[in-house]
C-alpha positions in Angstrom: 150.1 12.6 62.9 152.0 10.3 65.3 152.5 13.3 67.7 148.7 14.0 67.6 147.9 10.4 68.5 150.4 10.4 71.3 149.0 13.6 72.7 145.5 12.1 72.7 146.6 9.0 74.6 148.4 11.1 77.2 145.2 13.3 77.6 143.1 10.2 78.2 145.5 8.8 80.8 145.4 12.1 82.7 141.6 12.1 82.6 141.4 8.6 84.0 144.0 9.5 86.7 142.3 12.7 88.0 138.8 11.5 87.4 138.7 7.8 88.4 134.9 7.5 88.3 135.1 7.8 84.5 137.2 4.6 84.3 134.3 2.8 86.1 131.8 3.5 83.4 132.4 0.1 81.9 131.4 -1.5 85.2 128.0 0.2 85.2 125.0 -1.9 84.3 125.1 -4.3 87.2 124.9 -4.4 91.0 125.2 -6.9 93.8 122.4 -8.3 96.0 122.0 -10.9 98.6 119.7 -13.9 98.1 118.0 -14.6 101.4 115.2 -17.0 100.5 113.7 -19.1 97.8 110.1 -20.2 97.4 108.0 -22.3 95.1 105.1 -20.0 95.6 105.0 -16.4 94.2 102.7 -15.4 97.1 105.2 -16.5 99.7 108.0 -14.7 97.9 105.9 -11.5 97.7 105.0 -11.8 101.4 108.7 -12.2 102.3 109.6 -9.1 100.2 106.8 -7.1 102.0 108.1 -8.2 105.3 111.6 -7.1 104.5 110.4 -3.7 103.2 108.4 -3.2 106.3 111.7 -3.5 108.2 113.3 -0.8 106.1 115.2 -3.1 103.7 115.4 -2.8 99.9 114.0 -6.1 98.7 112.7 -7.8 95.5 112.1 -11.2 94.1 112.9 -12.9 90.8 111.3 -15.8 88.9 114.0 -18.4 88.2 113.7 -21.6 86.2 116.1 -24.1 87.9 117.3 -26.8 85.6 115.9 -30.2 86.7 114.0 -28.7 89.6 111.4 -26.3 88.2 110.2 -22.8 88.9 111.4 -20.9 92.0 111.0 -17.4 93.3 114.2 -16.0 94.9 114.1 -13.2 97.3 116.9 -10.7 97.3 117.9 -7.9 99.8 119.9 -4.8 99.1 121.5 -3.3 96.0 125.3 -2.7 96.3 127.9 -1.2 94.1 130.5 -3.9 95.0 130.7 -7.5 96.3 132.7 -6.3 99.4 130.1 -3.7 100.3 127.3 -6.4 99.9 129.1 -8.9 102.1 129.8 -6.3 104.8 126.2 -5.0 105.0 124.5 -8.4 104.7 126.8 -9.8 107.4 125.6 -7.0 109.7 122.0 -7.7 108.9 122.5 -11.4 109.7 124.2 -10.5 113.0 121.2 -8.3 113.8 118.9 -11.2 112.9 117.2 -9.3 110.2 118.1 -12.0 107.7 119.4 -15.6 107.9 122.0 -17.2 105.6 122.6 -15.4 102.3 124.4 -15.7 98.9 125.7 -12.7 97.1 124.7 -12.5 93.4 125.7 -10.1 90.6 122.5 -8.8 89.0 122.0 -6.8 85.9 120.7 -3.2 86.4 121.9 0.3 87.1 122.2 1.6 90.6 120.5 5.0 91.0 122.9 7.8 91.6 122.4 9.3 95.0 122.4 13.1 95.4 124.6 14.1 98.2 123.6 17.2 100.2 126.4 19.7 100.8 126.8 19.8 104.5 128.8 22.6 106.3 129.9 22.8 109.9 127.5 25.8 110.4 124.6 23.8 109.0 125.3 21.0 111.4 125.5 23.4 114.4 122.3 25.2 113.3 120.3 21.9 112.7 117.4 21.6 115.1 117.1 18.4 117.2 114.5 16.1 115.8 112.2 14.4 118.4 112.2 10.7 118.4 108.8 9.4 117.2 106.8 7.3 119.8 106.8 4.4 117.3 110.7 4.3 117.4 110.6 4.2 121.2 108.7 1.0 121.3 110.5 -2.3 122.0 111.3 -4.8 119.3 108.5 -7.3 118.4 110.3 -10.3 120.0 110.6 -8.3 123.3 106.9 -7.6 123.5 105.5 -10.9 122.6 101.7 -11.1 122.3 101.3 -7.5 123.4 102.8 -6.6 120.1 99.7 -8.1 118.3 97.3 -6.4 120.8 98.7 -3.0 119.8 97.9 -3.8 116.2 94.3 -4.8 116.2 91.8 -4.6 113.3 94.4 -5.0 110.6 93.6 -7.0 107.5 94.5 -10.7 106.9 97.5 -10.0 104.7 99.1 -7.8 107.3 98.9 -10.6 109.9 100.1 -13.1 107.4 103.2 -11.1 106.5 103.8 -10.4 110.2 103.7 -14.2 110.8 106.3 -14.8 108.2 108.6 -12.2 109.8 108.2 -13.8 113.3 108.6 -17.3 111.7 111.9 -16.3 110.1 113.2 -15.3 113.5 112.2 -18.6 115.1 109.3 -17.0 117.1 106.9 -19.8 116.1 104.4 -19.2 118.9 103.8 -15.6 118.0 103.8 -16.5 114.3 101.1 -19.1 115.0 98.9 -16.4 116.6 99.5 -14.1 113.5 98.4 -16.9 111.1 95.4 -17.6 113.3 94.4 -13.9 113.1 94.9 -14.0 109.4 92.4 -16.9 108.9 90.0 -15.3 111.3 90.0 -12.2 109.1 89.8 -14.3 105.9 88.6 -17.9 106.2 89.6 -18.5 102.6 93.2 -17.6 103.1 94.8 -20.9 102.0 98.4 -19.8 102.4 97.8 -18.8 106.0 96.3 -22.2 106.8 99.3 -23.8 105.2 101.8 -21.8 107.2 100.0 -22.5 110.4 99.9 -26.2 109.6 103.7 -26.1 109.1 104.2 -24.7 112.6 101.9 -27.3 114.1 104.0 -29.9 112.3 107.2 -28.4 113.8 105.5 -28.5 117.2 104.8 -32.2 116.7 101.0 -31.8 116.6 100.3 -33.8 113.4 96.5 -33.8 113.9 96.2 -30.0 113.8 98.7 -29.9 111.0 96.7 -32.4 108.9 93.5 -30.3 109.6 95.1 -27.0 108.5 96.7 -28.4 105.4 93.4 -30.1 104.6 91.7 -26.7 104.7 94.4 -25.2 102.5 93.9 -28.0 99.9 90.1 -27.6 100.0 90.5 -23.9 99.1 93.3 -24.4 96.6 93.4 -28.1 95.4 95.9 -27.3 92.6 98.7 -26.3 95.0 101.2 -29.2 95.1 103.1 -27.7 98.0 100.0 -28.0 100.3 99.6 -31.7 99.4 103.3 -32.3 100.1 103.0 -30.7 103.5 100.0 -32.8 104.4 102.0 -35.9 103.3 104.6 -34.9 105.8 101.9 -34.6 108.5 100.6 -38.1 107.7 104.1 -39.5 107.7 104.8 -38.0 111.2 101.5 -39.5 112.4 102.6 -42.9 111.1 99.7 -42.9 108.5 101.8 -44.1 105.6 99.0 -44.9 103.0 97.5 -41.3 102.9 101.1 -39.9 103.1 102.0 -41.9 100.0 98.8 -40.7 98.2 99.6 -37.0 98.9 103.3 -37.5 97.9 102.3 -39.1 94.7 99.9 -36.3 93.8 102.4 -33.6 94.8 105.1 -35.3 92.7 102.8 -35.3 89.7 102.3 -31.6 90.2 106.0 -31.0 89.9 107.1 -30.9 93.6 110.5 -32.5 93.5 110.7 -32.8 97.3 107.5 -34.9 97.2 109.1 -37.3 94.7 112.1 -37.8 97.0 109.9 -38.2 100.1 107.8 -40.8 98.3 110.8 -42.8 97.3 112.3 -42.7 100.8 109.0 -43.7 102.4 108.4 -46.6 100.0 112.0 -47.8 100.7 111.3 -47.6 104.5 108.0 -49.5 104.1 109.6 -52.1 101.9 112.5 -52.6 104.4 110.0 -52.8 107.3 108.0 -55.5 105.5 111.1 -57.4 104.7 112.2 -57.3 108.4 108.7 -58.4 109.5 108.7 -61.3 107.0 112.2 -62.3 108.2 111.1 -62.3 111.9 108.0 -64.4 111.1 110.0 -66.9 109.1 112.6 -67.1 111.9 109.9 -67.6 114.6 108.2 -70.3 112.5 111.5 -72.1 112.1 112.3 -71.9 115.8 108.8 -73.3 116.7 109.1 -76.1 114.1 112.5 -77.2 115.5 111.2 -77.0 119.0 108.3 -79.3 118.1 110.6 -82.0 116.7 
């Protein structure tokens, strides 16, 4: 009996030695992926995923409930068998400016087994050369500028919106602005496109145009707290603190944590300013009183 057990153990050891993939069976059931973005809006997350897929990347998003912060939609790129493989490939994508900063996460799921075609030397020699498609010969979007948009006329609003997000992620804000403008021209009720364009106007320092665009987004979708938070930022930049406080308060009640923080900081700033003004007035009165004695 003991001899039979010993024989079985030796057989298992030999199998695991000569067939190492069998010992990895316990590791199946998960993969590694890179988190590249996080949004409060499902629409923004879906648009980001579409933009990544349009650039040939494997992408998906997940709904995550963050303790103390609320609901977020995280965007992931890639599915890798190991953390080392994920880090190497994601670092390459970052260097190529396909993605920005990233975090590697271990996710539940099974990687699909890839079928490898048996390739022989003769097959390689006999393989005909494939012509390069004209689309592949074109320059990259950032090298063509506005002409890139001119080559893609008569697309729908969602196409230009996704394209705007892609340019925006690369810091090409002027081209992204044109994309969002085309999106709202195609669909005047596209609240998310107005919101994105308003954010770019805010980055450019044009608070009036930013306020106008975020106002349009709010008119279309009044229950979106993110739109109200962004308009509050516009008003704060313009020095219009009362409407900024009103928007921050509304967005805070809607569950936008950043709005609550912005409201607190703005109220502290206003309180400090009032205290400084009061102190200056009291000091001036005191000086004038002493001078009149």
